[in-house]
MIROTI-131160 format. One record per residue: x, y, z of N, C-alpha, C, O in turn. Coordinates in steps of 0.02 Angstrom, whole numbers, plus 50000, padded with zeros to 5 digits. Example, Ala and Ser with C-alpha at 12.3 -4.5 7.8 and 13.67 -1.06 7.14 Angstrom:
% MIROTI-131160
506604971650390506154977550390506604983550390507124983450423/506424988850354506844994750357506455000250394506705005750402/
***
This chain:
% MIROTI-131160
491515033550339491045028150323491345023650270491585026050219/491345017050281491615012450232491135011750173490545013550177/491405009050119491005008450058490395003950069489855005650046/490484998450104489934993750113489334997050148488764995250133/489455001650193488915005150227488555010050182487995012250198/488855011850126488545016450078488175012750023487795015749984/488275006050018487945002149966487205001349984487025000250041/486775001849933486055000849945485934993949976486264989149956/485474993350024485334986950055485184981350006485394975650017/484824982849951484644977649903485234975149862485194970049829/485794978849865486394976949827486944974349873487454971949848/486854974749938487404973649985487634966349988488234965049991/487174961649988487364954549996487824952249940488334948949953/487654953949879488074951949822488764955149827489264952049808/488794961249852489444964649859489894960949908490484959949894/489614958949964490024955650016490184948349999490694945750021/489754945149960489864938049945490314936849885490604931449879/490374941649840490794940649781491524940349803491754944749839/491894935149783492584934349809493074939449784493604940349813/492904942949730493364947849702493854944749654494084939149665/494014948349602494514945949554495214946449584495354950949624/495644941849564496354942049584496774941349521497074936149508/496784946649482497094946349416497834944749420498094940749380/498184947749467498904946849472499074939749495499544936649469/498704937249543498864930749573498604924849531498954919749525/498004925449503497714919749468497224922149415496624922649427/497494923749357497074926249303496584920949278496014922549262/496804914749274496364909349251495764908649296495204908049272/495874908649361495314908249409494864914349403494244913649404/495164920149396494764926249389494324925849327493744927849329/494604923449272494214922749211493624917949221493094918849192/493724912849262493194907949273492594911149308492034908549302/492684916549344492124919849378491634922949329491054924249346/491864924149268491424927049217491134921749170490804923449121/491264915449186490974910049145490274908649170490164907449229/489804908649125489104907549143488844901249110489004899849052/488444897349146488124891549114487654893949059487404899549063/487514889849010487054891848957486384894248986486104891049029/486154899748961485534902648986484944900348942485044898148885/484344900948969483754899448931483674904848878483644910848893/483624902748816483614907348761482894909448744482424905648753/482834915548720482184918148701481964915248634482364914848587/481354913148630481084910448567480974915948516480844914648457/481024922248539480904927948494481544930448461481524934948419/482114927548480482764929848453483134923948423483194918648454/483384924848363483794919848329484524921548338484724927248324/484924916748360485634917948372486044913348327485904907448320/486564916148296487014912148255487734914348267487854920048288/488204909848254488914911348261489244911848193489044908148147/489724916148186490074916948123490814918248137490984921648186/491244915648097491954917248100492104922448046491944921547988/492414928048067492554933348019493304934748018493644933248067/493564937647964494284938647958494534944847996494194949948000/495134944148022495514949948047495994952247992496074948847941/496294957948003496764960647953497374956247945497684956147892/497564952547998498164948447994498044941547963498504937447961/497434940347941497284933947909496974928847955496714923747933/497014930048021496684925448068495934926948070495694931348035/495574923148110494854924048115494634925148187494994923248234/494054928248196493764928948262493024927448259492694928148208/492764925448316492064923848323491644930148332491824934648369/491074930348297490564935248314489904931448324489774926448291/489504933848371488834931148382488334936148355488374942148369/487854933748318487354938048286486664936448315486454930648315/486334941448339485664940748369485184944948326485324950648309/484614942048309484124945648268483424943148285483344937648310/482914947148270482234944848283482084938248245482264937648186/481774933548279481634927148247481144927848190481184924148140/480684932448196480194933748143480264940948120479914945448144/480714941948073480844948648049480274950948003480034947247961/480084957248013479554960147971479824965347923479454968047882/480474966847929480774971847885481404968947853481754964847884/481544971047792482134968647758482774971147791483264967547796/482754977447813483344980347844483164983147913482684986947921/483574981247962483474983548030484074987548054484624986748027/483984991848103484574995148132485014989948166484794984448180/485634991848180486104986948207486524990048263486624996148266/486754985648307487164987748364487754982948370487654976848370/488354985548376488944981548391489024981548467489074986848498/489034975548496489104974948569489804972448586490064967948554/490124975648637490804974048658490774972048733490634976148776/490904965748747490844963248815491364966248862491874968848840/491214966048927491674968548978492174963349001492214957848974/492564965349052493064960749079493754964049086494254960549091/493774970649086494404974049099494944972749048495544973149064/494754971248986495214969648931495564962948939495914960748894/495454959448995495834953349009495384947349022495634941749029/494734948349025494264942949040493644943648997493554948748963/493224938548997492574938948966492524935548898493024933948866/491894934448878491734931148815491024933348795490624934748839/490874933548731490194935548711489634931448742489084933948753/489764925148758489244920848786488944923748850488354922648864/489334927348888489084929648953488554935048946488214936648994/488484937948886487994943248876487424941048830487074945348802/487314934548823486774932148780486094935248798485744937748754/485924935048861485264937448882485194944948869484684947248845/485724948748884485704955948873485634957548799485244961948780/486014954048757485974955348685485284953748658485024957248615/484974948448684484294946848664483814952448684483354954048647/483924955348742483484960748765483564966948721483074970448708/484164968348699484264973948653483894972648587483574977248560/483934966548562483584964848500482844966248507482534969248463/482554964048562481824964648571481624971848587481094974148565/482034975448624481864982348642481914987048583481504991548575/482434986048541482574990748487482394988048418482484991548368/482144981848415482004978548351482604979348304482554982148250/483164976748327483794977748291484184971148286483994966148315/484714971448247485204966048244485784967948290486034973548288/486004963148331486574964248375487144959748353487044953748344/487734962548345488344958748330488804959448390489014964948407/488974953748422489404953748481490064950448462490064944948435/490624953748477491264951348453491694948348508491694950648565/492064943148489492524939648534493224942348521493644938948491/493344948448545493994951648534494544948148575494404944948626/495164948948553495724945848588495854949248655495774955348662/496064945248704496154947648772496894948448788497324944748764/497044953348831497704954048860497744949448922497224947448948/498344947748945498994949948922499264945948862499784947748834/498914940648843499144936748786499164941048723499594940148680/498684945548718498634949948659498534957148683497974959448688/499074960648699499014967548723498784972348669498714970448611/498674978648689498504983948641499004983848584499604983248596/498764984348521498094986548499497634980848477497154982048440/497754974748500497364969048474496614969948484496234969148437/496404971648545495684972048559495334977448517494814976048487/495614983448515495284988748478495314987448403494844989348367/495834984348379495864982548308495324977448291495014977748238/495194972748337494654967948326493974971348327493544969748286/493884976148372493254979848374493134983648309492584983548281/493664986848285493594990548222493464985848164493054987348120/493804980148163493694975148110492974972648112492664971548059/492704971748172492014969548178491524974648152491024973048119/491664981048167491224986448144491244986948068490724987648036/491844986548039491904986947966491564980947934491214981647883/491654975047963491354968947934490594969547934490274968047883/490294971547990489564971547993489264976747946488724975747918/489614982347936489344987447891489464985447818489084987447774/489994981647805490114979247737489644973547718489514972347659/489384970047768488934964347757488204966347767487794962347787/488064972647752487384975147765486844971147729486304970247756/486994968747669486484965047632486344958247664485764956447676/486874954447678486784947747705486524947947777486164943447798/486714953147815486474953747883485794957147887485444956747937/485604960447833484964963947832484954969847879484474970847917/485484973947877485504979747921485504986247881485714986447823/485274991347913485254998047885485875001847909485915003747967/486365002847865486995005947886486915013247906487385016247932/486335016047893486205022947915486025023147989485985028548019/485915017148019485715016848090486135011448125485895006048139/486765013148138487215008548172487465011748236487695017548236/487415008048291487645010348356488175005648383488234999948361/488565008048431489055003848465488935004448540488725009748564/489064999048577488934998948648489364993748682489584988948650/489484994748746489864989848785489864991948858489674997548875/490084987448902490084988648973490774987749003491134983148983/490954992049050491584991649087492174992049038492254997049004/492604986849035493134986948986492854987648916493154990948873/492284984348903491954985048839491684992148828491644994448771/491524995548882491325002548877491915006948856491845011548816/492505005448885493105009048864493265007848792493465012448756/493185001548769493305000048699492785003348654492935005148597/492175004148679491665007748641491875014948628491825017348572/492115018248680492345025148673492945025548626492975029848583/493415020848634494005020748590493795019448518494085022348471/493295015148508493065013548440492735019648408492835020848349/492345023348446492045029448419492585034348397492525037448344/493105035048437493655039348419494025036848356494185040748312/494145030348353494505027448296494095028148232494375029848180/493445026748236493025027448176493015034648152493025035948092/492985039348199493015046448179493685048148148493715051448095/494225046048180494885047948157495075044748090495445047648051/494835038648078494995035048017494505036647960494595034547903/493975040247977493445041247927493095034747912492915033347855/493015030647964492725023947956491975023947953491665029047939/491675018147967490945017547964490585022748007490825024648061/490025025047982489625030048018489285026848079488985021548074/489335030248136489025028048199488545033448221488745039248228/487915031748232487435036848252487355037448327487035042148351/487645032648366487525032548438488045028248471488225022948445/488285030448530488725026048569488455025448640488175030248667/488535019448668488285018248736488825014748777488805008648784/489305018548804489795015548849489525015448921489455020748953/489375009648946489105008849013489685008249063490125004049054/489675012349115490205012649166490895010849136491195005849153/491135015149090491715013449049492385014149085492465018149131/492865010149062493555010049086493965014449039494135012348984/494125020549061494385025649016495095028049028495415030548983/495345027349090495955030949109496435026349147496255023649199/497025025549121497515021149153497905024449210498295021149244/497805030949220498215034549268498005033449340498415034049386/497375031749352497135030249420497295035949469497545034849524/497145042049448497295047949489496665051249517496725056049556/496075048949499495465052249522495305050449594495575045749622/494865054449624494655052949693494325046049697494475042249743/493895044449650493535038049654494005032149644493865026649669/494565033049609495035027449601495385025749666495625020149675/495425030649712495705029249778495165027349828495305024449881/494545028849811493985027549856493795020149857493605017449909/493855016749800493635009749794494245005249798494545003549748/494435003349860495024999249871494854992849908495294988849923/494214991749923493984985749960494174979449921494094979049861/494424974349957494584968049925493954964449900493984960549852/493394965849933492754963149908492524967549850492894971749825/491914966549828491654970549775491844967949707492194962849701/491624971449656491674968749588492264971449549492444968549498/492564977049571493154979649537493474984749582493134989349605/494124984149595494454988749640495084991649609495264989949552/495424995949646496004999449620496564994649599496864995549546/496694989549640497224984849625497094981249559497544980749517/496484978749551496324975249488496354979949428496574978049374/496144986149439496144990849383496864992349360496994992549300/497304993449406497994994849389498324988849354498704989549307/498164982849379498434976749349498174975849278498554974149233/497524976849269497224975849203497504980749152497654978749096/497584987049172497874991849125498594990049107498794990649049/498974987649156499664985649142499684979749094500114979549050/499234974949103499194969249058499004971448988499254968748938/498554976248984498304978448919498814982648881498914981748821/499144987248916499604991848883500314989048876500694991348834/500484984148917501154981348915501624984848963501554990848976/502094981148989502544983749041502974989549016503154993949055/503154989548952503634994448927503315000448894503655004748867/502645000848896502295006248861502475013048891502495013848952/502605017948848502715024748870502045027848887501675029948842/501885028148951501205030248971501075037648957500505039848962/501585041348942501495048548928501375049948854501265055648834/501395044748813501315045748741500815040748712500895038448656/500295039248750499815034148728499285037148682499065042848692/499095033348634498555035448589497885035248627497785031048670/497425039948611496755039548640496385033248618495875031548648/496625029948566496325023548547496505018048597496195012848599/497025019348637497215014848691496905017048757496615013048793/496975023448772496725026448834496275032248815496515037848805/495625031048810495175036248783495175042848821495035048048791/495315042648886495315048948924495845053748900495815059748915/496325051348862496865055648836496675059248772497075063248746/496095058048745495875061548684495805068948699495445070848746/496135073048660496095080248670495475083348638495235088548661/495225080148586494665082948548494095077748546494185072348519/493525079548574492945075048573492405077348524491875074348521/492545082548487492055084948438491955079748384492415076148365/491345079448359491195074848305491025067748326490915063448283/491005066448391490805059848415490045059348413489705064448414/489785053248411489055052448405488705053948471489015053948524/488055055348469487665056048530487785050048576487895044448553/487785051448641488045046648690487575045648748487255050448772/487535039448772487185037848834487685034448880488025029748860/487725036648942488175033648992487815033149058487445037649078/487935027749093487705027249162488265024149205488695020649179/488235025449270488725022649316488465023149387488055027449402/488695018649430488525018949500488975024049536489545025049517/488705027149588489085032149624489685029149661490175032649675/489645022649676490195019249712490615015149664490865009849682/490695017649604491095014249553491775017649548491825023749548/492295013649543492975016049533493025021049475493415025749477/492625019849422492655023849361492225030149364492155033649313/491925031649421491445037149426491755043749401491455047149359/492325045649427492585052249413492855052949342492775058149311/493165047649315493395048049246492805048249198492835051149144/492245045049218491635045349178491335052349181491125055049130/491305055249241491055062049248491455066949206491175071449174/492105066149205492535070449164492375069649090492335074549053/492295063349068492145062048998491465065048978491405068148925/490965064249021490305067049008490345074649002490045077548956/490705077749047490775085049046491105087348982490885092148951/491635083948962492005085948902491595084648838491655088448790/491195079348838490745078248781490265084148774490165086748719/489955086048830489485091648828489825098048805489535101848766/490435099248829490795105248810490975105148735491045110448704/491055099148707491215098448636490595098748592490655098148530/490015099548622489405100048583489095093448565488655093048521/489315088048598489035081348585488425080348630488455081748690/487875077948602487285076448642487445070648688487675065348666/487315071548752487475066248800486935065748854486695070748880/486735059548868486275058148924486665054148975486995049148958/486625056249038487025053149091486595051549152486185055649173/486695045549180486345043549241486855041149293487275036949279/486805043949353487215041949410486755038649462486285041849486/486905032349478486465028649524486775028249593487305025149602/486455031449643486745031549711486745024649742486315020449728/487225023549786487265017249823487415011249781487295005549802/487675012249720487775006749672488505006349652488845011349641/488745000149647489434998849631489514996449559489034996149521/490124994749540490284992849472489884986549451489894981549486/489544987049395489144981449367488574979249413488394973449413/488304983849452487794982049501487194978649470486914973949499/486994980849411486384978049380486504971149351486034967449338/487144969349342487314962549320487314957749380487084952049374/487574960049436487634955749495486974954949532486854949749562/486544960049531485904959649565485354962149517485074967549528/485214958349464484744960849413484034961849439483654965649410/483854958249494483164958849519483054964949563482484966549579/483584968349583483504974349625483134979849587483194980349526/482764983849623482374989149590482814994049552482654996049497/483374995849582483805000649548484134997549487484265000949438/484254991049489484534987549431484034987249375484204988449317/483404985649391482884985449340482794992349308482674992849248/482844997549350482785004349323483365005849275483255008449221/483975004149296484565005549255484525001849189484665004649136/484344995449192484304991349131483774994049084483894994849024/483194995549111482654998149068482845004849038482675006248980/483195008949076483395015449050483865014748990483785018248941/484355010248995484805009848937484515005848879484705007148821/484065001148892483704997948837483275003048800483265003148738/482925007148837482495012248807482905017248767482695019448713/483485019148793483915023948759484155021248692484175024848643/484335014848690484555011848628483975011448579484055012748519/483385009548603482805009148560482635015948528482475016348469/482685021248568482555027948541483065029848489482895032548436/483705028448503484235030548458484205027048391484355030048339/484015020748391484025016748329483375017148290483335014748233/482875020248318482245020448284481985027648278481395029048288/482435032048261482245039048252481955040148182481765045748165/
***
């Protein structure tokens, strides 16, 4: 049975109509597929842009979302890391989602514009994520956040960076993180799992060819793939103890299914609290491509609720 026949009927049209990324042939065109026109903004959320410093003296953009009418001096906070396979994407594309997190969890969301490969290969992206986390926790007074309640989250490539950031913060003794939410995360550059061979359709939202190309762009052509840091390839982390409680979801027809299942299993074995949802008949980023579908609404509400619970304990 082909993949398209296994896709839920309510998700099938978007799967067949999406042209698919062509990272190797035309990265600029592929990036344009993630460009979204300005969305209608919620009157209940205030959004501002800020330029913050990197360690090398340059600056990067962060977008800050907060309740328009705050009733508390300090709110919990979430660092959001956008998707795009390390090579595409911008915080603007997640404006609506970040607003929904603000309203669901009554929190401040900081979304970072990390550097993209291949122009800026590893470790640029994860260093930017760590710099963003350090900045937001150091600016607790001006941002009005409670540093005792800080979470990190991201989707796809951003989900992989979320996992890498949790590992880096633990290993460096960095800012305290009480919760991580890597949604259908990009964790393993080896592409050896069953699901990595299962999703090879030229249609769809992410396939084996694009995944291999994106990892090569991110890690660099000359990287010794047998000696990579788990901060680059999170699946290579030998020790997952001490990571924060975790929420993960993924579609059953997602290239990343098996590496996610392995990560979830190893988290549980390490004694980390983990909640996991597997959505049948659903492909990579299904709830983004067909947000009105019943299964998409369920998935979105589930992870909004999970973040709200974690930040308001």
